[in-house]
Structure formats: C-alpha cells, structure tokens
C-alpha positions in Angstrom: 26.1 3.5 -17.7 24.1 5.9 -19.8 22.7 3.7 -22.6 21.7 5.1 -26.0 18.1 4.6 -25.2 18.4 6.5 -22.0 20.3 9.2 -23.7 17.7 9.6 -26.4 15.0 9.8 -23.8 16.9 12.3 -21.7 17.3 14.5 -24.8 13.5 14.7 -24.9 13.6 16.5 -21.6 15.5 19.4 -23.3 13.6 19.4 -26.5 11.0 21.9 -25.3 7.5 22.2 -26.8 7.7 24.7 -29.7 5.6 23.3 -32.5 2.5 25.5 -32.9 -0.2 22.8 -33.1 -2.2 21.0 -30.5 -1.4 17.5 -29.2 -3.0 15.2 -31.9 -2.6 11.6 -32.9 -4.2 10.6 -36.2 -1.5 8.4 -37.6 -1.1 5.8 -34.8 -3.6 3.0 -34.5 -5.4 2.8 -31.2 -4.5 -0.8 -30.1 -7.3 -2.6 -28.2 -9.8 0.3 -28.3 -13.5 -0.7 -28.1 -16.1 2.1 -28.4 -18.7 0.3 -26.4 -16.4 -0.3 -23.5 -15.3 3.4 -23.7 -18.9 4.5 -23.6 -19.5 2.3 -20.5 -16.4 3.9 -18.8 -17.8 7.3 -19.5 -21.1 6.4 -18.0 -19.3 5.1 -14.9 -17.1 8.2 -14.6 -20.1 10.5 -14.9 -22.0 8.6 -12.2 -19.0 8.7 -9.8 -18.6 12.5 -10.4 -22.3 13.1 -10.0 -23.4 10.7 -7.3 -20.2 10.2 -5.3 -18.2 13.4 -5.5 -20.3 16.4 -6.3 -23.2 15.1 -4.2 -20.9 14.8 -1.1 -19.5 18.3 -1.4 -22.7 20.0 -2.3 -24.5 18.4 0.7 -21.8 18.7 3.3 -19.3 21.4 2.6 -21.1 24.7 2.4 -20.4 26.7 5.6 -23.2 29.2 5.7 -22.3 30.4 9.2 -18.6 31.3 8.8 -18.1 31.3 5.0 -16.0 29.1 2.8 -16.2 25.3 2.9 -16.2 22.7 5.7 -13.2 20.5 5.1 -13.0 18.0 7.9 -14.9 14.7 7.6 -14.1 11.3 9.1 -14.1 7.9 7.3 -17.9 7.7 7.4 -18.3 11.2 6.1 -19.3 12.7 9.4 -18.2 16.3 10.0 -15.5 16.8 12.7 -15.5 19.7 15.1 -12.3 21.1 13.4 -13.2 24.2 11.3 -9.8 25.5 10.2 -9.8 26.6 6.5 -6.7 26.2 4.4 -6.1 28.0 1.1 -5.1 24.8 -0.7 -8.4 22.9 -0.2 -10.7 26.0 -0.1 -9.4 26.9 -3.5 -9.5 23.3 -4.8 -13.2 23.0 -3.8 -14.0 26.3 -5.5 -12.3 24.9 -8.6 -14.3 21.7 -8.5 -17.7 23.5 -8.4 -16.7 26.0 -11.1 -15.2 23.3 -13.4 -18.3 21.2 -13.1 -20.6 24.2 -13.8 -18.7 24.8 -17.1 -19.4 21.2 -18.1 -17.6 21.1 -21.5 -17.1 17.4 -20.8 -20.8 16.7 -21.5 -21.7 15.4 -18.0 -25.2 14.1 -17.8 -27.6 14.6 -14.9 -25.3 16.8 -13.0 -26.6 19.4 -10.6 -27.8 22.4 -12.4 -25.4 25.1 -13.6 -27.0 27.6 -11.2 -26.6 25.2 -8.2 -22.9 24.6 -9.0 -22.2 28.3 -9.7 -23.9 29.2 -6.4 -21.6 26.8 -4.6 -18.6 28.1 -6.4 -19.6 31.7 -5.6 -19.7 30.8 -1.9 -16.1 29.5 -2.2 -14.9 32.6 -4.1 -16.4 34.9 -1.5 -14.7 32.8 1.2 -11.3 33.2 -0.5 -11.8 36.9 -0.9 -13.2 37.6 2.6 -11.5 35.0 4.8 -8.1 34.2 3.2 -7.0 37.2 1.2 -4.5 39.4 2.9 -6.1 42.9 2.4 -3.0 44.6 3.8 -0.1 42.9 2.0 -1.8 40.9 -0.7 -1.8 37.2 -1.4 -3.5 34.5 0.6 -2.9 33.2 4.1 -2.1 29.6 4.5 -4.8 28.8 7.2 -7.4 30.7 9.1 -9.9 29.8 11.8 -13.1 31.7 11.1 -14.8 30.6 14.3 -12.2 32.4 16.5 -11.5 35.0 13.7 -7.8 34.1 13.9 -5.2 33.9 11.1 -3.5 30.7 12.3 -0.8 30.5 9.6 -0.2 33.9 8.1 2.8 33.0 5.8 2.6 33.1 2.1 3.6 29.8 0.4 3.5 29.5 -3.4 1.9 26.1 -3.2 -1.2 27.7 -1.7 -1.0 30.8 -4.0 -1.0 28.4 -7.0 -4.3 26.9 -6.0 -5.8 30.2 -5.3 -4.9 31.3 -8.8 -6.2 28.0 -10.2 -9.5 28.4 -8.5 -10.0 32.1 -9.3 -9.2 31.6 -12.9 -11.6 28.6 -13.3 -14.3 30.5 -11.4 -14.0 33.4 -13.9 -14.1 31.0 -16.8 -17.4 29.5 -15.5 -19.1 32.7 -14.2 -17.4 35.7 -16.0 -17.2 37.3 -12.6 -14.9 40.3 -13.3 -14.0 40.8 -9.6 -12.6 37.3 -9.4 -10.5 37.8 -12.5 -9.3 41.1 -11.0 -8.1 39.3 -7.9 -6.4 36.7 -10.0 -4.6 39.5 -11.9 -3.5 41.1 -8.6 -2.2 37.8 -7.3 -0.1 37.3 -10.5 1.3 40.8 -9.9 2.3 39.9 -6.3 3.9 36.7 -7.4 5.8 38.5 -10.1 7.0 41.3 -7.7 7.8 39.1 -4.7 8.4 35.5 -5.7 9.6 35.2 -9.3 13.3 34.3 -9.3 14.9 36.5 -12.0 18.3 34.9 -11.4 17.6 31.1 -11.5 14.1 30.9 -12.9 10.9 29.6 -11.3 9.7 30.9 -8.0 11.0 31.2 -4.5 8.3 29.6 -2.4 8.0 30.7 1.2 7.5 34.2 2.7 6.3 36.0 5.8 2.9 37.6 5.6 4.4 40.8 4.3 6.3 39.0 1.5 9.6 39.4 3.2 12.0 36.4 3.1 12.2 34.6 6.5 15.5 34.3 8.4 17.9 31.7 7.2 17.0 28.3 8.5 13.3 29.0 8.9 11.1 26.0 8.4 8.2 26.7 6.0 4.9 24.9 5.6 6.4 22.4 3.2 10.0 22.1 4.3 13.0 24.5 4.7 12.0 28.0 3.5 14.7 28.2 0.9 13.8 25.1 -1.0 12.1 25.0 -4.3 9.8 22.0 -4.9 8.8 20.1 -8.0 5.4 19.7 -6.4 4.9 23.5 -6.0 6.0 24.2 -9.6 3.8 21.4 -10.9 0.7 23.2 -9.5 2.0 26.6 -10.7 2.1 25.0 -14.1 -1.6 24.0 -13.9 -2.6 27.3 -12.4 -0.9 29.3 -15.1 -2.5 27.0 -17.7 -5.9 27.9 -16.5 -5.1 31.5 -16.0 -3.8 31.8 -19.6 -7.1 30.4 -20.8 -8.9 33.0 -18.7 -6.7 35.9 -19.4 -4.2 35.8 -22.3 -1.3 38.1 -21.5 2.4 38.1 -22.6 3.5 37.6 -19.0 1.2 34.6 -18.4 2.5 33.0 -21.6 6.1 33.6 -20.7 5.7 32.2 -17.2 3.8 29.1 -18.5 6.4 28.4 -21.1 9.1 28.6 -18.5 7.2 26.3 -16.1 7.0 23.8 -19.0 10.8 24.0 -19.2 11.2 23.5 -15.5 8.8 20.6 -15.3 10.2 18.8 -18.3 13.9 19.3 -17.5 15.0 20.9 -14.2 13.1 18.5 -12.0 13.9 15.4 -14.1 16.8 13.2 -13.1 17.8 12.3 -16.6 19.8 9.1 -16.0 17.1 7.9 -13.6 14.1 8.5 -15.8 12.2 10.0 -12.9 11.7 13.2 -11.0 12.7 14.2 -7.5 11.0 16.9 -5.5 13.5 19.0 -3.5 15.9 21.7 -4.9 18.2 24.5 -3.8 17.3 27.9 -5.2 19.6 27.3 -8.3 17.9 24.0 -9.0 20.6 21.8 -7.6 18.7 18.7 -6.5 18.6 17.7 -2.9 18.6 13.9 -2.9 19.9 12.8 0.4 17.8 10.2 2.3 14.1 10.6 1.9 14.6 13.7 -0.2 15.6 11.5 -3.1 12.4 9.4 -3.2 10.4 9.2 -6.4 6.7 10.0 -6.1 5.0 8.0 -8.9 1.8 10.0 -8.7 3.6 13.3 -9.2 5.6 12.0 -12.1 2.5 10.8 -13.9 0.5 13.9 -13.0 3.4 15.9 -14.5 3.0 14.1 -17.8 -0.6 15.0 -18.4 -0.3 18.5 -16.9 2.6 19.2 -19.3 0.5 18.0 -22.2 -2.4 20.2 -21.0 -0.1 23.3 -20.7 1.2 22.8 -24.2 -2.3 22.5 -25.5 -3.2 25.8 -23.9 0.0 27.4 -25.4 -0.8 26.0 -28.8 2.3 23.8 -28.8 2.8 20.2 -29.5 3.9 17.8 -26.7 5.5 15.4 -29.1 9.0 16.8 -28.4 8.4 15.5 -24.8 7.2 12.1 -25.9 10.5 10.4 -24.9 10.4 12.1 -21.5 6.8 11.0 -21.0 7.7 7.4 -21.9 10.7 7.4 -19.5 8.5 8.6 -16.6 5.9 6.0 -17.3 8.4 3.2 -17.8 10.0 4.0 -14.5 6.7 4.1 -12.6 5.5 0.9 -14.2 8.7 -0.9 -13.4 8.9 0.1 -9.7 5.5 1.4 -8.6 2.8 -0.5 -10.4 0.7 -3.3 -9.1 0.1 -5.3 -12.3 -2.1 -7.8 -10.5 -4.6 -5.6 -8.6 -4.1 -2.4 -10.5 -3.1 1.0 -9.3 0.2 2.6 -8.3 1.9 2.7 -4.9 2.9 6.0 -3.3 6.7 6.3 -3.5 10.0 4.5 -3.6 13.8 5.0 -3.4 15.7 5.5 -6.7 15.8 2.4 -8.9 14.2 0.2 -6.2 10.7 -1.3 -5.9 8.2 0.9 -4.1 8.7 1.2 -0.3 5.6 3.4 0.4 3.1 0.7 -0.6 -0.2 2.2 0.2 -2.4 3.3 -2.7 -3.5 6.8 -2.2 -6.7 8.2 -3.6 -4.9 11.1 -5.4 -2.3 8.9 -7.0 -4.9 6.6 -8.6 -6.8 9.7 -9.9 -3.7 11.0 -11.6 -2.8 7.5 -13.0 -6.2 7.4 -14.8 -5.8 10.7 -16.6 -2.1 10.2 -17.4 -2.7 6.7 -18.8 -5.4 7.9 -21.2 -3.1 10.8 -22.2 -0.4 8.4 -23.1 -2.8 6.1 -24.9 -4.0 9.1 -27.0 -0.4 10.0 -27.8 1.0 6.5 -28.5 -1.9 4.2 -29.2 -0.1 1.6 -27.1 -2.5 -0.9 -25.5 -0.5 -1.1 -22.3 -1.6 2.4 -21.3 -5.3 1.5 -21.9 -4.7 -1.6 -19.7 -3.3 0.4 -16.9 -6.3 2.7 -17.1 -8.7 -0.3 -17.1 -7.1 -2.0 -14.1 -6.8 1.1 -12.1 -10.3 2.2 -12.8 -11.6 -1.2 -11.7 -9.6 -0.8 -8.4 -11.1 2.6 -7.9 -14.6 1.4 -8.6 -14.5 -1.7 -6.4 -12.4 -0.4 -3.4 -11.8 3.3 -3.4 -15.2 4.8 -4.2 -17.3 4.8 -1.0 -20.9 4.1 -2.2 -22.3 4.3 1.4 -20.8 7.5 2.8 -19.8 9.3 -0.4 -16.5 10.5 -1.7 -13.4 8.3 -2.0 -11.5 6.5 0.8 -8.1 8.3 1.2 -6.0 5.1 0.9 -5.9 1.4 0.3 -3.3 -0.4 2.5 -1.0 -3.2 1.6 -3.7 -5.7 2.7 -6.2 -4.2 0.3 -8.3 -2.5 3.1 -9.6 0.9 2.3 -9.9 3.6 4.9 -8.9 7.1 6.1 -10.7 10.4 6.4 -12.9 11.6 3.6 -11.7 15.2 3.8 -9.3 17.4 5.6 -7.1 20.4 4.7 -5.2 18.2 2.2 -8.0 16.1 0.8 -10.9 17.6 -1.2 -12.8 16.6 -4.3 -10.1 18.1 -6.6 -7.9 15.2 -7.7 -10.7 12.7 -8.1 -13.3 15.2 -9.5 -10.7 16.5 -12.0 -9.8 12.9 -13.0 -13.5 12.1 -13.8 -13.8 15.2 -15.9 -10.5 14.8 -17.8 -11.1 11.0 -18.4 -14.5 11.7 -19.8 -13.0 14.3 -22.2 -10.2 12.0 -23.3 -12.5 9.0 -23.9 -14.8 11.1 -26.0 -11.9 12.3 -28.2 -10.7 8.7 -28.6 -14.2 7.6 -29.6 -14.3 10.3 -32.2 -10.9 9.1 -33.6 -11.7 5.4 -33.5 
C-alpha cells in the first residue's frame, strides 16, 4: 500500500529543481558537528589523496612508451603485462590529475600544479591520439597500443560520458583550447547520433560509425537497445562539468533533462530506490537480477544531482524527499551499522545479498552522507560518514602498496587488484576532494 509518507516522498521525484539559488542550509542546526573533528578529517582526507592515491598514479601510471596510462596493477600494486587501454579509466585518470591540479579544495602538500598538469596533459594526448576515432568521431571502447589494434571499436555512451568529463575538467585546469574543442565536437556527435528526440535521454550503444547495431546485439554493458541509469548518471556529471567549462544553451538543456531523468525516470517511486535497466521508452526492466538495487549508485545519484543543480544555479530542496527516500532505503537494507560502510546490492525490499563492500561504493557513501548532512543537519548522516571513513582508513586504504583495495569481503578481509580497466583513482580521489570541500563549508557555517 502506498502510504502518505511514501506518496509525499514520491512527489519529490517530480518536483524538479527550478529555484534559482544554490543549495544552502543556514536555518537548520548542524547536529553533533565538532569543528576540531572536522579539521582532523580534512587532514586525513588530504593525506590519503596526496600519499595514497595521487602518489600511486603519478609513480606508476604514466606510459611514456605507448601513450596514455598503465591501468593494470595487482593486489600489491605490481604492474601486470596487460596493456589494453579503455576509454572509461583513461578518461577517469585524466580527470583525477586535472582536478587535483585545479585544487580549489585547498589541498596541502600536493604535487605541484605543473607536475599534475603534465600528468593530465599526457592523458589528454592519449585520449586524442589513441582513443579518438579520427574517421567517425567519438571514442573507441578499448585499444591495445602495443599491437596498434582497436580491440573494441564500438561507441558506448558510458565511455563517451567519461571522455567528456575528463576533457572538460582538463580544460578547466589548463585552459587548453584544443581539449575544449574536442569536447565540443564530442557533444555534437552525441547530439547528432545518440540523443533520443522521442523518449528523452540517450540511446547508448553504436557501431564504430555510429550506426545502430542489428536487433539483439549485445553491447559492452548489456543488450544494445537498453538505457541504463548508470550511463545517464555519468552523463549527468559529465554535462555538469562541461557546463562549467562551456556555458551553452544546449549544455544547459541537456543537463536539466538529465536531472529530470535521474530524479524521476530511474526511480521506482513506491520502492524508494532506483533500478538500472530500461527499454528505450524508459519502461523499467526488473526481471531477476535486473531489478536489483545498487546502493552505491543510488547514493552517488543524490550528490551528483545536488552538484548538477548547483552548476545550473538551481536549488536541490525540491528533491529533498527523494534524497531522503533513497537514503532511508539504503540504510535499511544495505548499511552495516556495526562496522560501517554499505554493501553492494540487494533484491527489492530485502536485505543486501551482494555483501562485499566495494571501494567505489564506500567513496560515494562518504560524499553523499556529507551532502545530506549539509542539507538536513541530521546527525545520522554525519555518523554514517564517520563510521564509513573509519572503515576506509583502517581496512580499505593500503598504506604499504598504495591506492585502495578493491573490496572487503564478508569476513572483513580486504583484497583485489589495485587497478584495471574498471578501477582507477577516480571514485576515491573524487571523494577525498569533495569531502574536503564539504567539511570546509560546514566549518564555515558552524
């Protein structure tokens, strides 16, 4: 039965974000906030970013022989023989170096701006020279620069989103006009070939020449005709950064539409959670494993929506009930209140089944928890941050080999590769940066 409380919260998903002021919270009291503890957290976040994440990638990833970044390291941080390069993590690593170089978060003792920009430039040139399709436009999915082969030539919007994200951030840090020009060309290709004028959002998978594949083709992230919450989530963050780099009416329209999609189309209103898979017309696909709830994506969605609204000059308060619903669901079914951290996924309205704690999920929990604390002042969100950060510091950060372990299993044992074509320094590096910014704002308010 749809209760009044659930109905009110579901209405928040349709409210949109139209008030022309930034997300602010000066009326609510910050329950349980302690400036000294916040400053200690910021020091820890800075140290992990500097000594554990940036150090690892600066020392190990620069591929001076073939271009781009090395992206395959085992559990001890030793490089593997594999040298395939995927647009997703090549662009994420470019983003990390460029974002750290911009340093509006007041990071202390970081590598010099020149060092970080040089590492970012190396990645930008790799994207341009290795992964950009000079014949048809857009970025290939994977290449092998050793053999000079394009190993996965298709165009998937998940990969294109990270390319746009990395290029836009690199321009913001370096003012490199060629990188902005490539970002502008990529937006044009997405508009011409992938934007869905009938149903909204973007169709996701194409052959290398941007033709739709035959019916029944399997894409890189599922059937080629599917739309994914996950893809549109990262298009949301890409267009947020692109709008900050290049204010255009088109970028604004697409970002506003992506806010609508991520706050309504992908939300199962009576469930209070999101699902990932959709037909082209946004009919949800929820059979079997397709109906699972990914707690990390739901909570990442919260803070990326708030960030998008801030870039648009809109308030996120019309989405407050939605944000609370997504958090209430994740805390009820996916949170480890004893050890801290969130599990990976679970079936609808059931306790988590996928019970490993992934590195990227914990990173998104940290940012989202502080975002909700800033919005509501409720101590429970600060408590989630504190417990999850303690878990990350004590079990996930690898102080011997660098970077973060990819997972913590049900027995509390950390392990897994440090990097591959799906794991880079993006989720955790971004979390350190965003949490430092959020805590600084909270300290100013307190």
